mmCIF file as Biopython writes it, N, C-alpha, C and O atoms, coordinates in Angstrom:
data_model
#
loop_
_atom_site.group_PDB
_atom_site.id
_atom_site.type_symbol
_atom_site.label_atom_id
_atom_site.label_alt_id
_atom_site.label_comp_id
_atom_site.label_asym_id
_atom_site.label_entity_id
_atom_site.label_seq_id
_atom_site.pdbx_PDB_ins_code
_atom_site.Cartn_x
_atom_site.Cartn_y
_atom_site.Cartn_z
_atom_site.occupancy
_atom_site.B_iso_or_equiv
_atom_site.auth_seq_id
_atom_site.auth_asym_id
_atom_site.pdbx_PDB_model_num
ATOM 1   N N  . MET A ? 1  ? 27.691 73.851 31.440 1.0 0.0 1  A 1 
ATOM 2   C CA . MET A ? 1  ? 27.724 74.586 32.686 1.0 0.0 1  A 1 
ATOM 3   C C  . MET A ? 1  ? 29.166 75.017 32.969 1.0 0.0 1  A 1 
ATOM 4   O O  . MET A ? 1  ? 30.082 74.195 32.940 1.0 0.0 1  A 1 
ATOM 5   N N  . THR A ? 2  ? 29.352 76.255 33.231 1.0 0.0 2  A 1 
ATOM 6   C CA . THR A ? 2  ? 30.694 76.763 33.515 1.0 0.0 2  A 1 
ATOM 7   C C  . THR A ? 2  ? 30.954 76.728 35.018 1.0 0.0 2  A 1 
ATOM 8   O O  . THR A ? 2  ? 30.041 76.830 35.837 1.0 0.0 2  A 1 
ATOM 9   N N  . GLU A ? 3  ? 32.218 76.580 35.339 1.0 0.0 3  A 1 
ATOM 10  C CA . GLU A ? 3  ? 32.633 76.512 36.737 1.0 0.0 3  A 1 
ATOM 11  C C  . GLU A ? 3  ? 32.770 77.922 37.302 1.0 0.0 3  A 1 
ATOM 12  O O  . GLU A ? 3  ? 33.278 78.808 36.616 1.0 0.0 3  A 1 
ATOM 13  N N  . PRO A ? 4  ? 32.324 78.148 38.546 1.0 0.0 4  A 1 
ATOM 14  C CA . PRO A ? 4  ? 32.512 79.473 39.158 1.0 0.0 4  A 1 
ATOM 15  C C  . PRO A ? 4  ? 34.001 79.811 39.255 1.0 0.0 4  A 1 
ATOM 16  O O  . PRO A ? 4  ? 34.836 78.922 39.422 1.0 0.0 4  A 1 
ATOM 17  N N  . SER A ? 5  ? 34.321 81.078 39.151 1.0 0.0 5  A 1 
ATOM 18  C CA . SER A ? 5  ? 35.723 81.501 39.136 1.0 0.0 5  A 1 
ATOM 19  C C  . SER A ? 5  ? 36.462 81.147 40.425 1.0 0.0 5  A 1 
ATOM 20  O O  . SER A ? 5  ? 37.661 80.871 40.390 1.0 0.0 5  A 1 
ATOM 21  N N  . TYR A ? 6  ? 35.761 81.153 41.564 1.0 0.0 6  A 1 
ATOM 22  C CA . TYR A ? 6  ? 36.448 80.807 42.808 1.0 0.0 6  A 1 
ATOM 23  C C  . TYR A ? 6  ? 36.887 79.335 42.820 1.0 0.0 6  A 1 
ATOM 24  O O  . TYR A ? 6  ? 37.915 79.001 43.408 1.0 0.0 6  A 1 
ATOM 25  N N  . LEU A ? 7  ? 36.110 78.458 42.172 1.0 0.0 7  A 1 
ATOM 26  C CA . LEU A ? 7  ? 36.525 77.056 42.081 1.0 0.0 7  A 1 
ATOM 27  C C  . LEU A ? 7  ? 37.730 76.893 41.167 1.0 0.0 7  A 1 
ATOM 28  O O  . LEU A ? 7  ? 38.633 76.110 41.461 1.0 0.0 7  A 1 
ATOM 29  N N  . THR A ? 8  ? 37.748 77.617 40.080 1.0 0.0 8  A 1 
ATOM 30  C CA . THR A ? 8  ? 38.892 77.578 39.174 1.0 0.0 8  A 1 
ATOM 31  C C  . THR A ? 8  ? 40.142 78.064 39.883 1.0 0.0 8  A 1 
ATOM 32  O O  . THR A ? 8  ? 41.202 77.453 39.750 1.0 0.0 8  A 1 
ATOM 33  N N  . ALA A ? 9  ? 40.037 79.150 40.631 1.0 0.0 9  A 1 
ATOM 34  C CA . ALA A ? 9  ? 41.184 79.687 41.372 1.0 0.0 9  A 1 
ATOM 35  C C  . ALA A ? 9  ? 41.637 78.722 42.459 1.0 0.0 9  A 1 
ATOM 36  O O  . ALA A ? 9  ? 42.837 78.531 42.652 1.0 0.0 9  A 1 
ATOM 37  N N  . THR A ? 10 ? 40.690 78.107 43.175 1.0 0.0 10 A 1 
ATOM 38  C CA . THR A ? 10 ? 41.043 77.148 44.222 1.0 0.0 10 A 1 
ATOM 39  C C  . THR A ? 10 ? 41.750 75.942 43.627 1.0 0.0 10 A 1 
ATOM 40  O O  . THR A ? 10 ? 42.761 75.489 44.164 1.0 0.0 10 A 1 
ATOM 41  N N  . ARG A ? 11 ? 41.233 75.422 42.530 1.0 0.0 11 A 1 
ATOM 42  C CA . ARG A ? 11 ? 41.844 74.271 41.861 1.0 0.0 11 A 1 
ATOM 43  C C  . ARG A ? 11 ? 43.267 74.602 41.415 1.0 0.0 11 A 1 
ATOM 44  O O  . ARG A ? 11 ? 44.171 73.782 41.572 1.0 0.0 11 A 1 
ATOM 45  N N  . ALA A ? 12 ? 43.467 75.773 40.873 1.0 0.0 12 A 1 
ATOM 46  C CA . ALA A ? 12 ? 44.804 76.186 40.419 1.0 0.0 12 A 1 
ATOM 47  C C  . ALA A ? 12 ? 45.764 76.315 41.602 1.0 0.0 12 A 1 
ATOM 48  O O  . ALA A ? 12 ? 46.921 75.904 41.510 1.0 0.0 12 A 1 
ATOM 49  N N  . SER A ? 13 ? 45.287 76.885 42.716 1.0 0.0 13 A 1 
ATOM 50  C CA . SER A ? 13 ? 46.177 77.048 43.876 1.0 0.0 13 A 1 
ATOM 51  C C  . SER A ? 13 ? 46.528 75.700 44.484 1.0 0.0 13 A 1 
ATOM 52  O O  . SER A ? 13 ? 47.668 75.498 44.901 1.0 0.0 13 A 1 
ATOM 53  N N  . TYR A ? 14 ? 45.574 74.768 44.546 1.0 0.0 14 A 1 
ATOM 54  C CA . TYR A ? 14 ? 45.884 73.423 45.045 1.0 0.0 14 A 1 
ATOM 55  C C  . TYR A ? 14 ? 46.918 72.745 44.151 1.0 0.0 14 A 1 
ATOM 56  O O  . TYR A ? 14 ? 47.824 72.071 44.642 1.0 0.0 14 A 1 
ATOM 57  N N  . GLY A ? 15 ? 46.781 72.926 42.843 1.0 0.0 15 A 1 
ATOM 58  C CA . GLY A ? 15 ? 47.757 72.343 41.923 1.0 0.0 15 A 1 
ATOM 59  C C  . GLY A ? 15 ? 49.149 72.905 42.146 1.0 0.0 15 A 1 
ATOM 60  O O  . GLY A ? 15 ? 50.133 72.168 42.105 1.0 0.0 15 A 1 
ATOM 61  N N  . THR A ? 16 ? 49.235 74.196 42.379 1.0 0.0 16 A 1 
ATOM 62  C CA . THR A ? 16 ? 50.529 74.834 42.638 1.0 0.0 16 A 1 
ATOM 63  C C  . THR A ? 16 ? 51.140 74.321 43.933 1.0 0.0 16 A 1 
ATOM 64  O O  . THR A ? 16 ? 52.326 73.993 43.980 1.0 0.0 16 A 1 
ATOM 65  N N  . VAL A ? 17 ? 50.326 74.253 44.985 1.0 0.0 17 A 1 
ATOM 66  C CA . VAL A ? 17 ? 50.820 73.763 46.274 1.0 0.0 17 A 1 
ATOM 67  C C  . VAL A ? 17 ? 51.248 72.305 46.159 1.0 0.0 17 A 1 
ATOM 68  O O  . VAL A ? 17 ? 52.272 71.923 46.725 1.0 0.0 17 A 1 
ATOM 69  N N  . ALA A ? 18 ? 50.491 71.488 45.443 1.0 0.0 18 A 1 
ATOM 70  C CA . ALA A ? 18 ? 50.844 70.074 45.285 1.0 0.0 18 A 1 
ATOM 71  C C  . ALA A ? 18 ? 52.196 69.920 44.608 1.0 0.0 18 A 1 
ATOM 72  O O  . ALA A ? 18 ? 52.988 69.059 44.990 1.0 0.0 18 A 1 
ATOM 73  N N  . ILE A ? 19 ? 52.460 70.734 43.622 1.0 0.0 19 A 1 
ATOM 74  C CA . ILE A ? 19 ? 53.761 70.680 42.932 1.0 0.0 19 A 1 
ATOM 75  C C  . ILE A ? 19 ? 54.877 71.061 43.905 1.0 0.0 19 A 1 
ATOM 76  O O  . ILE A ? 19 ? 55.906 70.387 43.958 1.0 0.0 19 A 1 
ATOM 77  N N  . ASP A ? 20 ? 54.684 72.121 44.665 1.0 0.0 20 A 1 
ATOM 78  C CA . ASP A ? 20 ? 55.684 72.547 45.654 1.0 0.0 20 A 1 
ATOM 79  C C  . ASP A ? 20 ? 55.930 71.457 46.696 1.0 0.0 20 A 1 
ATOM 80  O O  . ASP A ? 20 ? 57.080 71.162 47.020 1.0 0.0 20 A 1 
ATOM 81  N N  . TYR A ? 21 ? 54.856 70.852 47.225 1.0 0.0 21 A 1 
ATOM 82  C CA . TYR A ? 21 ? 55.006 69.776 48.208 1.0 0.0 21 A 1 
ATOM 83  C C  . TYR A ? 21 ? 55.762 68.603 47.613 1.0 0.0 21 A 1 
ATOM 84  O O  . TYR A ? 21 ? 56.652 68.046 48.256 1.0 0.0 21 A 1 
ATOM 85  N N  . ALA A ? 22 ? 55.418 68.224 46.397 1.0 0.0 22 A 1 
ATOM 86  C CA . ALA A ? 22 ? 56.082 67.089 45.757 1.0 0.0 22 A 1 
ATOM 87  C C  . ALA A ? 22 ? 57.573 67.354 45.588 1.0 0.0 22 A 1 
ATOM 88  O O  . ALA A ? 22 ? 58.395 66.466 45.812 1.0 0.0 22 A 1 
ATOM 89  N N  . GLU A ? 23 ? 57.916 68.568 45.194 1.0 0.0 23 A 1 
ATOM 90  C CA . GLU A ? 23 ? 59.330 68.914 45.028 1.0 0.0 23 A 1 
ATOM 91  C C  . GLU A ? 23 ? 60.061 68.934 46.370 1.0 0.0 23 A 1 
ATOM 92  O O  . GLU A ? 23 ? 61.199 68.475 46.469 1.0 0.0 23 A 1 
ATOM 93  N N  . ARG A ? 24 ? 59.413 69.459 47.385 1.0 0.0 24 A 1 
ATOM 94  C CA . ARG A ? 24 ? 60.065 69.609 48.687 1.0 0.0 24 A 1 
ATOM 95  C C  . ARG A ? 24 ? 60.072 68.317 49.504 1.0 0.0 24 A 1 
ATOM 96  O O  . ARG A ? 24 ? 61.080 67.981 50.125 1.0 0.0 24 A 1 
ATOM 97  N N  . TYR A ? 25 ? 58.951 67.592 49.504 1.0 0.0 25 A 1 
ATOM 98  C CA . TYR A ? 25 ? 58.804 66.442 50.397 1.0 0.0 25 A 1 
ATOM 99  C C  . TYR A ? 25 ? 58.632 65.110 49.666 1.0 0.0 25 A 1 
ATOM 100 O O  . TYR A ? 25 ? 58.361 64.092 50.302 1.0 0.0 25 A 1 
ATOM 101 N N  . GLY A ? 26 ? 58.782 65.104 48.364 1.0 0.0 26 A 1 
ATOM 102 C CA . GLY A ? 26 ? 58.534 63.902 47.581 1.0 0.0 26 A 1 
ATOM 103 C C  . GLY A ? 26 ? 59.299 62.679 48.047 1.0 0.0 26 A 1 
ATOM 104 O O  . GLY A ? 26 ? 58.774 61.567 47.983 1.0 0.0 26 A 1 
ATOM 105 N N  . ASN A ? 27 ? 60.522 62.855 48.512 1.0 0.0 27 A 1 
ATOM 106 C CA . ASN A ? 27 ? 61.331 61.733 48.977 1.0 0.0 27 A 1 
ATOM 107 C C  . ASN A ? 27 ? 61.495 61.724 50.490 1.0 0.0 27 A 1 
ATOM 108 O O  . ASN A ? 27 ? 62.361 61.021 51.008 1.0 0.0 27 A 1 
ATOM 109 N N  . ALA A ? 28 ? 60.686 62.486 51.203 1.0 0.0 28 A 1 
ATOM 110 C CA . ALA A ? 28 ? 60.839 62.623 52.649 1.0 0.0 28 A 1 
ATOM 111 C C  . ALA A ? 28 ? 60.701 61.293 53.380 1.0 0.0 28 A 1 
ATOM 112 O O  . ALA A ? 28 ? 61.345 61.085 54.408 1.0 0.0 28 A 1 
ATOM 113 N N  . LEU A ? 29 ? 59.881 60.400 52.870 1.0 0.0 29 A 1 
ATOM 114 C CA . LEU A ? 29 ? 59.665 59.129 53.543 1.0 0.0 29 A 1 
ATOM 115 C C  . LEU A ? 29 ? 60.620 58.037 53.069 1.0 0.0 29 A 1 
ATOM 116 O O  . LEU A ? 29 ? 60.539 56.903 53.541 1.0 0.0 29 A 1 
ATOM 117 N N  . ALA A ? 30 ? 61.509 58.356 52.155 1.0 0.0 30 A 1 
ATOM 118 C CA . ALA A ? 30 ? 62.434 57.346 51.626 1.0 0.0 30 A 1 
ATOM 119 C C  . ALA A ? 30 ? 63.298 56.743 52.722 1.0 0.0 30 A 1 
ATOM 120 O O  . ALA A ? 30 ? 63.640 55.562 52.659 1.0 0.0 30 A 1 
ATOM 121 N N  . SER A ? 31 ? 63.652 57.530 53.716 1.0 0.0 31 A 1 
ATOM 122 C CA . SER A ? 31 ? 64.503 57.037 54.791 1.0 0.0 31 A 1 
ATOM 123 C C  . SER A ? 31 ? 63.700 56.620 56.025 1.0 0.0 31 A 1 
ATOM 124 O O  . SER A ? 31 ? 64.268 56.426 57.100 1.0 0.0 31 A 1 
ATOM 125 N N  . MET A ? 32 ? 62.383 56.483 55.871 1.0 0.0 32 A 1 
ATOM 126 C CA . MET A ? 32 ? 61.517 56.119 57.001 1.0 0.0 32 A 1 
ATOM 127 C C  . MET A ? 32 ? 60.675 54.886 56.660 1.0 0.0 32 A 1 
ATOM 128 O O  . MET A ? 32 ? 59.463 55.003 56.479 1.0 0.0 32 A 1 
ATOM 129 N N  . PRO A ? 33 ? 61.299 53.710 56.568 1.0 0.0 33 A 1 
ATOM 130 C CA . PRO A ? 33 ? 60.546 52.528 56.160 1.0 0.0 33 A 1 
ATOM 131 C C  . PRO A ? 33 ? 59.408 52.166 57.122 1.0 0.0 33 A 1 
ATOM 132 O O  . PRO A ? 33 ? 58.357 51.704 56.678 1.0 0.0 33 A 1 
ATOM 133 N N  . LEU A ? 34 ? 59.597 52.365 58.408 1.0 0.0 34 A 1 
ATOM 134 C CA . LEU A ? 34 ? 58.532 52.044 59.362 1.0 0.0 34 A 1 
ATOM 135 C C  . LEU A ? 34 ? 57.344 52.981 59.172 1.0 0.0 34 A 1 
ATOM 136 O O  . LEU A ? 34 ? 56.197 52.535 59.203 1.0 0.0 34 A 1 
ATOM 137 N N  . THR A ? 35 ? 57.596 54.249 58.979 1.0 0.0 35 A 1 
ATOM 138 C CA . THR A ? 35 ? 56.524 55.218 58.745 1.0 0.0 35 A 1 
ATOM 139 C C  . THR A ? 35 ? 55.745 54.869 57.483 1.0 0.0 35 A 1 
ATOM 140 O O  . THR A ? 35 ? 54.520 54.986 57.458 1.0 0.0 35 A 1 
ATOM 141 N N  . ARG A ? 36 ? 56.444 54.442 56.439 1.0 0.0 36 A 1 
ATOM 142 C CA . ARG A ? 36 ? 55.776 54.037 55.197 1.0 0.0 36 A 1 
ATOM 143 C C  . ARG A ? 36 ? 54.972 52.759 55.387 1.0 0.0 36 A 1 
ATOM 144 O O  . ARG A ? 36 ? 53.919 52.598 54.770 1.0 0.0 36 A 1 
ATOM 145 N N  . ALA A ? 37 ? 55.446 51.852 56.224 1.0 0.0 37 A 1 
ATOM 146 C CA . ALA A ? 37 ? 54.793 50.553 56.394 1.0 0.0 37 A 1 
ATOM 147 C C  . ALA A ? 37 ? 53.566 50.598 57.308 1.0 0.0 37 A 1 
ATOM 148 O O  . ALA A ? 37 ? 52.684 49.746 57.199 1.0 0.0 37 A 1 
ATOM 149 N N  . MET A ? 38 ? 53.506 51.565 58.191 1.0 0.0 38 A 1 
ATOM 150 C CA . MET A ? 38 ? 52.421 51.599 59.176 1.0 0.0 38 A 1 
ATOM 151 C C  . MET A ? 38 ? 51.011 51.645 58.566 1.0 0.0 38 A 1 
ATOM 152 O O  . MET A ? 38 ? 50.146 50.906 59.034 1.0 0.0 38 A 1 
ATOM 153 N N  . PRO A ? 39 ? 50.738 52.465 57.558 1.0 0.0 39 A 1 
ATOM 154 C CA . PRO A ? 39 ? 49.373 52.457 57.000 1.0 0.0 39 A 1 
ATOM 155 C C  . PRO A ? 39 ? 48.983 51.092 56.425 1.0 0.0 39 A 1 
ATOM 156 O O  . PRO A ? 39 ? 47.844 50.657 56.592 1.0 0.0 39 A 1 
ATOM 157 N N  . ALA A ? 40 ? 49.903 50.423 55.760 1.0 0.0 40 A 1 
ATOM 158 C CA . ALA A ? 40 ? 49.595 49.103 55.201 1.0 0.0 40 A 1 
ATOM 159 C C  . ALA A ? 40 ? 49.354 48.087 56.314 1.0 0.0 40 A 1 
ATOM 160 O O  . ALA A ? 40 ? 48.443 47.264 56.218 1.0 0.0 40 A 1 
ATOM 161 N N  . ALA A ? 41 ? 50.163 48.142 57.365 1.0 0.0 41 A 1 
ATOM 162 C CA . ALA A ? 41 ? 49.980 47.225 58.489 1.0 0.0 41 A 1 
ATOM 163 C C  . ALA A ? 41 ? 48.638 47.478 59.178 1.0 0.0 41 A 1 
ATOM 164 O O  . ALA A ? 41 ? 47.929 46.535 59.531 1.0 0.0 41 A 1 
ATOM 165 N N  . PHE A ? 42 ? 48.300 48.735 59.366 1.0 0.0 42 A 1 
ATOM 166 C CA . PHE A ? 42 ? 47.017 49.079 59.973 1.0 0.0 42 A 1 
ATOM 167 C C  . PHE A ? 42 ? 45.863 48.549 59.135 1.0 0.0 42 A 1 
ATOM 168 O O  . PHE A ? 42 ? 44.942 47.927 59.664 1.0 0.0 42 A 1 
ATOM 169 N N  . ALA A ? 43 ? 45.908 48.792 57.836 1.0 0.0 43 A 1 
ATOM 170 C CA . ALA A ? 43 ? 44.834 48.335 56.946 1.0 0.0 43 A 1 
ATOM 171 C C  . ALA A ? 43 ? 44.718 46.817 56.973 1.0 0.0 43 A 1 
ATOM 172 O O  . ALA A ? 43 ? 43.613 46.274 56.949 1.0 0.0 43 A 1 
ATOM 173 N N  . GLU A ? 44 ? 45.846 46.141 57.023 1.0 0.0 44 A 1 
ATOM 174 C CA . GLU A ? 44 ? 45.835 44.681 57.068 1.0 0.0 44 A 1 
ATOM 175 C C  . GLU A ? 44 ? 45.173 44.177 58.351 1.0 0.0 44 A 1 
ATOM 176 O O  . GLU A ? 44 ? 44.463 43.171 58.331 1.0 0.0 44 A 1 
ATOM 177 N N  . LEU A ? 45 ? 45.403 44.870 59.455 1.0 0.0 45 A 1 
ATOM 178 C CA . LEU A ? 45 ? 44.822 44.459 60.729 1.0 0.0 45 A 1 
ATOM 179 C C  . LEU A ? 45 ? 43.331 44.744 60.832 1.0 0.0 45 A 1 
ATOM 180 O O  . LEU A ? 45 ? 42.587 43.916 61.357 1.0 0.0 45 A 1 
ATOM 181 N N  . VAL A ? 46 ? 42.876 45.888 60.346 1.0 0.0 46 A 1 
ATOM 182 C CA . VAL A ? 46 ? 41.478 46.265 60.536 1.0 0.0 46 A 1 
ATOM 183 C C  . VAL A ? 46 ? 40.567 45.835 59.394 1.0 0.0 46 A 1 
ATOM 184 O O  . VAL A ? 46 ? 39.360 45.702 59.594 1.0 0.0 46 A 1 
ATOM 185 N N  . ALA A ? 47 ? 41.106 45.619 58.222 1.0 0.0 47 A 1 
ATOM 186 C CA . ALA A ? 47 ? 40.262 45.298 57.070 1.0 0.0 47 A 1 
ATOM 187 C C  . ALA A ? 47 ? 39.389 44.062 57.286 1.0 0.0 47 A 1 
ATOM 188 O O  . ALA A ? 47 ? 38.200 44.120 56.972 1.0 0.0 47 A 1 
ATOM 189 N N  . PRO A ? 48 ? 39.908 42.953 57.803 1.0 0.0 48 A 1 
ATOM 190 C CA . PRO A ? 48 ? 39.038 41.781 57.981 1.0 0.0 48 A 1 
ATOM 191 C C  . PRO A ? 48 ? 37.863 42.052 58.913 1.0 0.0 48 A 1 
ATOM 192 O O  . PRO A ? 48 ? 36.770 41.533 58.686 1.0 0.0 48 A 1 
ATOM 193 N N  . SER A ? 49 ? 38.062 42.843 59.942 1.0 0.0 49 A 1 
ATOM 194 C CA . SER A ? 49 ? 36.980 43.115 60.878 1.0 0.0 49 A 1 
ATOM 195 C C  . SER A ? 49 ? 35.955 44.098 60.324 1.0 0.0 49 A 1 
ATOM 196 O O  . SER A ? 49 ? 34.874 44.252 60.893 1.0 0.0 49 A 1 
ATOM 197 N N  . ARG A ? 50 ? 36.281 44.755 59.233 1.0 0.0 50 A 1 
ATOM 198 C CA . ARG A ? 50 ? 35.362 45.727 58.622 1.0 0.0 50 A 1 
ATOM 199 C C  . ARG A ? 50 ? 34.922 45.279 57.236 1.0 0.0 50 A 1 
ATOM 200 O O  . ARG A ? 50 ? 34.511 46.105 56.420 1.0 0.0 50 A 1 
ATOM 201 N N  . GLY A ? 51 ? 35.002 44.016 56.968 1.0 0.0 51 A 1 
ATOM 202 C CA . GLY A ? 51 ? 34.576 43.521 55.666 1.0 0.0 51 A 1 
ATOM 203 C C  . GLY A ? 51 ? 35.496 43.948 54.545 1.0 0.0 51 A 1 
ATOM 204 O O  . GLY A ? 51 ? 35.051 44.083 53.406 1.0 0.0 51 A 1 
ATOM 205 N N  . GLY A ? 52 ? 36.763 44.165 54.833 1.0 0.0 52 A 1 
ATOM 206 C CA . GLY A ? 52 ? 37.732 44.525 53.807 1.0 0.0 52 A 1 
ATOM 207 C C  . GLY A ? 52 ? 37.840 46.014 53.544 1.0 0.0 52 A 1 
ATOM 208 O O  . GLY A ? 52 ? 38.515 46.424 52.600 1.0 0.0 52 A 1 
ATOM 209 N N  . VAL A ? 53 ? 37.185 46.839 54.365 1.0 0.0 53 A 1 
ATOM 210 C CA . VAL A ? 53 ? 37.209 48.285 54.143 1.0 0.0 53 A 1 
ATOM 211 C C  . VAL A ? 53 ? 37.827 48.985 55.352 1.0 0.0 53 A 1 
ATOM 212 O O  . VAL A ? 53 ? 37.421 48.749 56.490 1.0 0.0 53 A 1 
ATOM 213 N N  . SER A ? 54 ? 38.796 49.834 55.100 1.0 0.0 54 A 1 
ATOM 214 C CA . SER A ? 54 ? 39.352 50.666 56.160 1.0 0.0 54 A 1 
ATOM 215 C C  . SER A ? 54 ? 39.781 51.987 55.546 1.0 0.0 54 A 1 
ATOM 216 O O  . SER A ? 54 ? 40.104 52.058 54.360 1.0 0.0 54 A 1 
ATOM 217 N N  . ALA A ? 55 ? 39.781 53.017 56.352 1.0 0.0 55 A 1 
ATOM 218 C CA . ALA A ? 55 ? 40.190 54.327 55.863 1.0 0.0 55 A 1 
ATOM 219 C C  . ALA A ? 55 ? 40.818 55.112 57.004 1.0 0.0 55 A 1 
ATOM 220 O O  . ALA A ? 55 ? 40.458 54.944 58.168 1.0 0.0 55 A 1 
ATOM 221 N N  . GLY A ? 56 ? 41.756 55.966 56.650 1.0 0.0 56 A 1 
ATOM 222 C CA . GLY A ? 56 ? 42.366 56.841 57.636 1.0 0.0 56 A 1 
ATOM 223 C C  . GLY A ? 56 ? 42.612 58.188 56.995 1.0 0.0 56 A 1 
ATOM 224 O O  . GLY A ? 56 ? 43.007 58.265 55.831 1.0 0.0 56 A 1 
ATOM 225 N N  . ALA A ? 57 ? 42.385 59.240 57.740 1.0 0.0 57 A 1 
ATOM 226 C CA . ALA A ? 57 ? 42.589 60.575 57.191 1.0 0.0 57 A 1 
ATOM 227 C C  . ALA A ? 57 ? 43.571 61.323 58.078 1.0 0.0 57 A 1 
ATOM 228 O O  . ALA A ? 57 ? 43.214 61.797 59.157 1.0 0.0 57 A 1 
ATOM 229 N N  . ARG A ? 58 ? 44.795 61.422 57.618 1.0 0.0 58 A 1 
ATOM 230 C CA . ARG A ? 58 ? 45.833 62.118 58.376 1.0 0.0 58 A 1 
ATOM 231 C C  . ARG A ? 58 ? 46.932 62.516 57.403 1.0 0.0 58 A 1 
ATOM 232 O O  . ARG A ? 58 ? 47.237 61.781 56.464 1.0 0.0 58 A 1 
ATOM 233 N N  . CYS A ? 59 ? 47.505 63.645 57.622 1.0 0.0 59 A 1 
ATOM 234 C CA . CYS A ? 59 ? 48.569 64.119 56.738 1.0 0.0 59 A 1 
ATOM 235 C C  . CYS A ? 59 ? 49.915 63.896 57.404 1.0 0.0 59 A 1 
ATOM 236 O O  . CYS A ? 59 ? 50.228 64.579 58.379 1.0 0.0 59 A 1 
ATOM 237 N N  . PRO A ? 60 ? 50.725 62.961 56.912 1.0 0.0 60 A 1 
ATOM 238 C CA . PRO A ? 60 ? 52.033 62.722 57.536 1.0 0.0 60 A 1 
ATOM 239 C C  . PRO A ? 60 ? 52.986 63.900 57.358 1.0 0.0 60 A 1 
ATOM 240 O O  . PRO A ? 60 ? 53.965 64.009 58.096 1.0 0.0 60 A 1 
ATOM 241 N N  . LEU A ? 61 ? 52.726 64.774 56.408 1.0 0.0 61 A 1 
ATOM 242 C CA . LEU A ? 61 ? 53.614 65.920 56.205 1.0 0.0 61 A 1 
ATOM 243 C C  . LEU A ? 61 ? 53.588 66.864 57.394 1.0 0.0 61 A 1 
ATOM 244 O O  . LEU A ? 61 ? 54.543 67.609 57.614 1.0 0.0 61 A 1 
ATOM 245 N N  . ARG A ? 62 ? 52.502 66.842 58.166 1.0 0.0 62 A 1 
ATOM 246 C CA . ARG A ? 62 ? 52.436 67.676 59.364 1.0 0.0 62 A 1 
ATOM 247 C C  . ARG A ? 62 ? 53.611 67.327 60.293 1.0 0.0 62 A 1 
ATOM 248 O O  . ARG A ? 62 ? 54.239 68.214 60.870 1.0 0.0 62 A 1 
ATOM 249 N N  . ASP A ? 63 ? 53.896 66.031 60.428 1.0 0.0 63 A 1 
ATOM 250 C CA . ASP A ? 63 ? 54.993 65.601 61.292 1.0 0.0 63 A 1 
ATOM 251 C C  . ASP A ? 63 ? 56.343 66.077 60.740 1.0 0.0 63 A 1 
ATOM 252 O O  . ASP A ? 63 ? 57.247 66.418 61.503 1.0 0.0 63 A 1 
ATOM 253 N N  . LEU A ? 64 ? 56.467 66.094 59.440 1.0 0.0 64 A 1 
ATOM 254 C CA . LEU A ? 64 ? 57.736 66.467 58.828 1.0 0.0 64 A 1 
ATOM 255 C C  . LEU A ? 64 ? 57.982 67.965 58.853 1.0 0.0 64 A 1 
ATOM 256 O O  . LEU A ? 64 ? 59.129 68.411 58.854 1.0 0.0 64 A 1 
ATOM 257 N N  . THR A ? 65 ? 56.903 68.744 58.872 1.0 0.0 65 A 1 
ATOM 258 C CA . THR A ? 65 ? 57.049 70.193 58.788 1.0 0.0 65 A 1 
ATOM 259 C C  . THR A ? 65 ? 56.978 70.883 60.135 1.0 0.0 65 A 1 
ATOM 260 O O  . THR A ? 65 ? 57.242 72.082 60.224 1.0 0.0 65 A 1 
ATOM 261 N N  . SER A ? 66 ? 56.622 70.148 61.199 1.0 0.0 66 A 1 
ATOM 262 C CA . SER A ? 66 ? 56.434 70.805 62.489 1.0 0.0 66 A 1 
ATOM 263 C C  . SER A ? 66 ? 57.735 70.988 63.267 1.0 0.0 66 A 1 
ATOM 264 O O  . SER A ? 66 ? 57.748 71.689 64.278 1.0 0.0 66 A 1 
ATOM 265 N N  . SER A ? 67 ? 58.813 70.379 62.822 1.0 0.0 67 A 1 
ATOM 266 C CA . SER A ? 67 ? 60.069 70.516 63.570 1.0 0.0 67 A 1 
ATOM 267 C C  . SER A ? 67 ? 60.873 71.696 63.106 1.0 0.0 67 A 1 
ATOM 268 O O  . SER A ? 67 ? 61.956 71.951 63.633 1.0 0.0 67 A 1 
#
């Protein structure tokens, strides 16, 4: 089964954007230890109450790019 051309184009564009983001923001959190630690702390707090499962969907790059 072949992939539709729009999926191939979308996959390629996501790959290009991911490379650009990695180059531009790859070390953005290096100087923000609290920001890096917060997801782990959150997961540690909520995981026991959810049987060891927790999830969060948020893009921290929004905070870095909005200023």
